[in-house]
N, C-alpha and C positions, 0 to 999 in steps of 0.2 A: 558574626563572623563571614568576611568579603569568600564571595564565589567565585573570585576569580582566580584564575590560574597563577598568580602571584600569587607570595606569602606576605600577608601585614603582618612589621611587627608591632604592630597596636594590642595586648593582650587583650583575653579575653575572657569570659567567666565560663567556667564549667565545678559540674558534680558528678566527684567520681563512683560508680555505679557499681566496677566490678575491677578484680584485681588480674592482668592477660596474663598469658606463661612464662612469659619474658619478665615478670613482675614489675610492668608500668603498668600506670592506671587507665581506664577506660570507661572515658562517655561518651556521650550521643549530645555533640553541638551540632542543631541545622540537620536533624536526622543522620550525620551522620559520624561513623565511627569512628575518636581521636583515643590517641595512644599517648598519655601522660608521663615522660619522666619523670622520675622523685614525688609523684603520686600514691597517697594510699586509698584505701578499699571507704568509702563516706566520706573525704574531705571535698571542703570548695573550697576550689582555686581559683587563680589567674596566673591565664597559662599564655604561654606566646609558643606562635605558629614556629616550625621549624622546615616540613615538606609537605609538598601535599601529593596523593597517592588519587587513581582513580576511587575506590571500595572505601579508604580509609587515610586519615592524616595522619602525623609523627606532630606533637607541642612538648612545651617541657617549663613545667613548674615555674612562674615568678615570683608569688607571691602565694600563702595559705594565709585563707579565710576561717578555715575550721579546721582543727588538728584530729587525727585519727587517734585515741587511745591510744592505740596498740604504735605510736611512732615512736620512736625512741633517737639519741644524737647516736651518727653511726661513726664508728672510734677512727674511723683510720683519714686521714687530713685529704686525702688524696679523692676519696670516695664518689663527690660532684663530678669529675674529672676520669676516672677510671673505670672502664667497660668491666672488666675482672671478678666486681661486685655490686650487683643492682639491688639488693633487700636491707641492707646494714642498716636502713632506720625504719625498717619493722621488725619489732619485738622478736624474739624467738618462740615464742608458743607460737606466734600467728605464724608463723613463718613453717611450720611446719604445717601447723594447719593449713594454708592455702596449698600448698604440694600433697595432703593427705585430699581435697578438695580436685584438683588438676586430675589426679591421679581416680578419682570416683566418675567424676566428668567424663572420661575415657573412656570408662570401663561401660560406662550407662551407654552412650553417645556412640561409640563405634564398633564397640562387641556386646551391644544390647545383653551384659552381662553385669552381676550384682556379685561379689564374695559373701559365704554365708555368715561372716568374720571377719572385719577387722580387724587385721594385730596392732600389738603395740607399737605405736611410731620409733625408729631406732636413731636415739643423736648419744653424739659424746663431746667435745670441745670444741667450741666453733671459732676460736682463733687458731694459727700456726698450724693449718693441718694440713693445708699444701704442700704437697714431697715433688711433685709431676707438675711442669710445662713448662709454655714456650715463652720466655722475652724477647720483644722483637726492638731492634737496635735503631738508630734514624740518628745522623751528624746534620743536624739542622743550623744552616749558614748563617739563616736571616736570625735568630736568635743566641748564636755563639756558641750551642754545647750539641752537648750530644745527650740525647735524651733515649733511654730502658727504661721497659713499663709494658703494662697492656696495650691493647688499642685505647684509642679515647670514646666513651660514652657518646658524646653527642655526634662527635664523626669520625667513623674506624679509618678512615683513611690513612688518619695521624696515631700516633702513639703519645701515649699521656705520659709526662715528665712524673717520676717515680723516685720517690729517695727511701719508703719504709714499703712496707705491707705487710699489714697488719695478718693477712690467713697463711700467708708463706712462712715455711718450715722457718722457725729462728734459727738456722743455722745458714740461711738464706735471705731472709725479710729484712731484715735491717741495712743489709747490703748492697740492698738493689744500687743504695748511689752509689756506692764508689765503685759498683762495677761502668757506672759512665765516667767518671772520675779517671778510671781505666783505659777508658777505648779514648778519651776524649787527647789520652797522649801517643797513643798507639798509631806506625804509619798503615796501617789495613783498616780506619776509622769508614771510613768511604764502603769499606767492602766484607763487613761483617752485619748482615743483616736480622739475625737472631743468633739467641742463647737460648738451649733447652734445659733446664735444670731436671735434677732426679734423685731422689736421697735415697737410703738403705736405711736400716738399724743404725749405724752408725759414719755415714760418710756419706755426703752431697758432693754431686758431682754436676759442672757445668759442662758442656757442650757448646763451643762456638763456630758455627758456620762459617765457613770466610769461602771468599769465592778469586780469589788470588793466592797465591802460596804467602807466607809469612815470613817476617825478615827474621834475624838472628834475635834483633832489641825487642820485638813484638814478640816473640816466645820466651826469651826472659821474662819480657815484663808481666806473661801470660801464667810463667813457672811461680816468679814472687808472688804474686797474688793468691796461686795456690797457695803456698808454703804461708805465707803468712796468716791467711783465713781459714786454713785447715780443708780446704777443699779441693777437689781430685776434675783435676783438668782436661779436657776432651777438643780434639779437634774434629771438625768434618770438612775436608773438603771440595766432597764431590755425593751424595746422594748418601743412603744411611750405610751401607756396605764398608764406606771409607771413613767412619769414625773411629778415631784409635785416641789412645791415651798421646798428653804429655807429659802432666806428672799427677800420683807419683807413678812410675814405669809398669805395675802391675793392680788399679785398686781393684777393690774386689767388696763387688754393689752388692745386696743383702738383706732380705727381714726375716722376721722365725715368725709365725704363727703358734699361738697356743691354744691345744685342746681344750680348753679348761675341766678335760676332764682326768681324774685319776687313776695313771694305770695306762694312758694313754699317750703316749711318746708326742710333741710338737713338731717341727716339719720347720727345714731355712729352705730356702728358694734365692737360689744368686740369679742373678739378670744384668743385663745389659744396661746402658744409659737411653738407648730409644725404645728398648723394651715396651711393652702393656702393661703397667702395672696399676693396679688400686690409686687414684689419688692420696687419700686419707687411709692413713694407717693403723687407727685409731677402729675409725669405723668400718673396716678392711674387715677385722680380727671381730668387730658384732657382728658384720654381715656374718662374717662363718658360725660362728655359733649359731644363728640360730638359719641358717642355711643346713648344718647339718642335724638341729633338730626337727623340723617339717620334713627332709630326709626318712626320718626316723630307720634311720641304717640298724640292718642286721645281722650279724657274724656270715651267714650263710649270702646276702645281695650279693648279683650281680648291677653294676652302674655303669651307663653309658653318661662321661662328662661331654656334652656338647660348647664347642667355641671356648676350648680349655684355659690357652695364653701360656703361661708358663707352669701351668697345672696347680694356681692358686686352691682351687677347690680338689682338683685331682687329688693330689696326694694328703691332705686329710682324711679327705675318706676313704681312699687307701688301707690306712690306721684300721677301720671299722669294719671291714666288708673280705669277701672274700675274690673280686675281683672287678677292676674298673676300667674300661677303658677313655682314654685321653681323644678328642678330637680337635683339631685346629689348621686351620689356614696357611696357617706362615711356618716355612720350613724354619726358620730361625730359632722362633718359643719352642717350637716341639722337641729339637735335638738339647735346646737347655731342661723343657720339660726330663726329661730322659734324665738328662743327667743330672738333676735335681734330686728324682727319685731314687737313683740309683748315690748318690751323696748322701740320701739320708736312710742307706740300708732299706727299700721295699722293694721288692719282686710282685708286686700282685697289681701292678700301676702300669700298661701297655698304653702309647700316643698310641698317632695316626697323625700325617697328614692329608687333607682332603679341603678342599672348596665347598666349604657347608650352603653356600649360594645358587651352587648347580646339584643337580639329579648325582645323589652318590648311593642309590636303593641297589647299586648290583655290587658297592663296598661288602669285604665280611662284614666288618663290625654292622651295618644296615640291615644284615638279615636275621641276625642272632638276637636270641633273644633276653630280655633286659628286666629285673624286676622296678630298680627307680631309673627315672631320667633326668637328671640337671642341666638347665638354658641358661646361657648368660650371652647371649647375643648382644653385636651393636648395635646401635641408634635402629637399622635396618628391620630388626626383630629375626625370627626364624620363621614365618612363613615357609618359603622354603625349604626345609626340614620337614614342615609341619607336614607337606603332602605324599611323605611317606612312610612316618614314624610317627607319635609312636604305635607299636605292637600291641598287640591286644594282651600281649604278658606281662605288660609297663601297669603300673596298680597306681603309681603315684611319680607324680613332676613338678617340682620345685623349678621354677623361671625367674631368674635374676634378669631384671631391666633396667636401661641406660634412661628409654626412651614409655613414658605413657602412651602413646598408642598405640606400639606398637604393638605391645601387653597386651593395652586393649585389644587389636588387632586378631592376636593371636590365643586370645581369652574367649573367643568368639570364639576359634578354630576348634581349637582343643573341647569347647563346651557342646558345638552342634553337629561337629563332625567326625569327633573322636569318641562320645557320651563320656568326659569327665565331669566333675561339678569343680567351680570354683569356691575350692571349701574355705580357703584364706586370703589376704593382700593384704600388706597396708608397706610407710613409706621407709626412706632409711633414709638418712639424712647427707649423703657422701661429700653435699660439697655448700654448706651453712653458707648462708650471708648471698648466696647466689637461687636464682629460680630454676634449676638444677632438679630437675624430680629422679630419682632411682628409686626401686621398688623392688619387692619380691612377691610372688603368690608361686600356694599352693595347688595345686589342679591333683584329683582322685576317682578313682573310676569306683 
């Protein structure tokens, strides 16, 4: 392969020796790492260079010379163009194994720790699971049509033209093309950059971000679309606080979490369409069951739930313990968490607003003794919290993670600085067909 700065269109041969954290195949060509889209571990391919970088290059498969035994035919006809999924061409067991390997490598490389036990991976229905996300909108004059979808895999600046999404909730997945048809008839087609979607158990909502006021004709078109397809329609003319319903007048988004234990009531959480909720409802239920099992909750326990959001974990925990306090940085989420507690008749759950990426050691909740601690941070992890927590009274911590590198870093802190052992850990396939790694870990003193 040429070493010049130009990108040669001439294909080159490569052997894939690894699978990257983003789902691309990894090869070494002329001593340089090359990430190859569409290639799997063990395959020999002809690839074409797409981009050069100082320390690595990017390429795409143009021909498979040898096939991995784990390669399958992608179910989605948009797979090659859309960046929404990167692993549909890899069979389900291998997807899980890849994610478990990524987690193990991060523990070893970053945290210098290894779990005493690997938990069996959690997985569920791999299709039609996505109930939350954002679709980009672009009116492409050269193509003479409106594109609605996720970003292109080859060029993230462009929107992939999607008619049907296999991983999106069935209330919306088959209708993505219809959204493009709708927008193509609207006066505001050039001033609607995105549509967010959020689904509860009984209703899917669409939030149309619009940069200019909508005409009466456009409002009527959106209302009719929602009525025809059973979708709640929201408008967002400005920031997140500007979101309001168009149709119906007062839509209700909510989901239930079943405890799975006789004698313990379920809980129901109401939410707003831009609130954070777990993308995969089925896996949220499975994750909940595992979290409660690992916490080993007792009737007298006092539990601290950090990064609690709407109370997704807090309220099921409250059904089993003496007291639980949830802490979250976003005022709106905390307000709705408290409302959800009251709506479910839960009186032993309290909620506090605090920026957990700032030092909160002076807060009342940070000074109290807690028997159990639950952490469910965003990608940045919980290292700032671990500067002053947990206290010596805490014997058990469950850490739910959406980023294996930050979990591995924080695992090293808990083991080496706080005297915990990493008792068990495992992956949860919250995002099938993507390289995203969701995981859970138990730490014990």
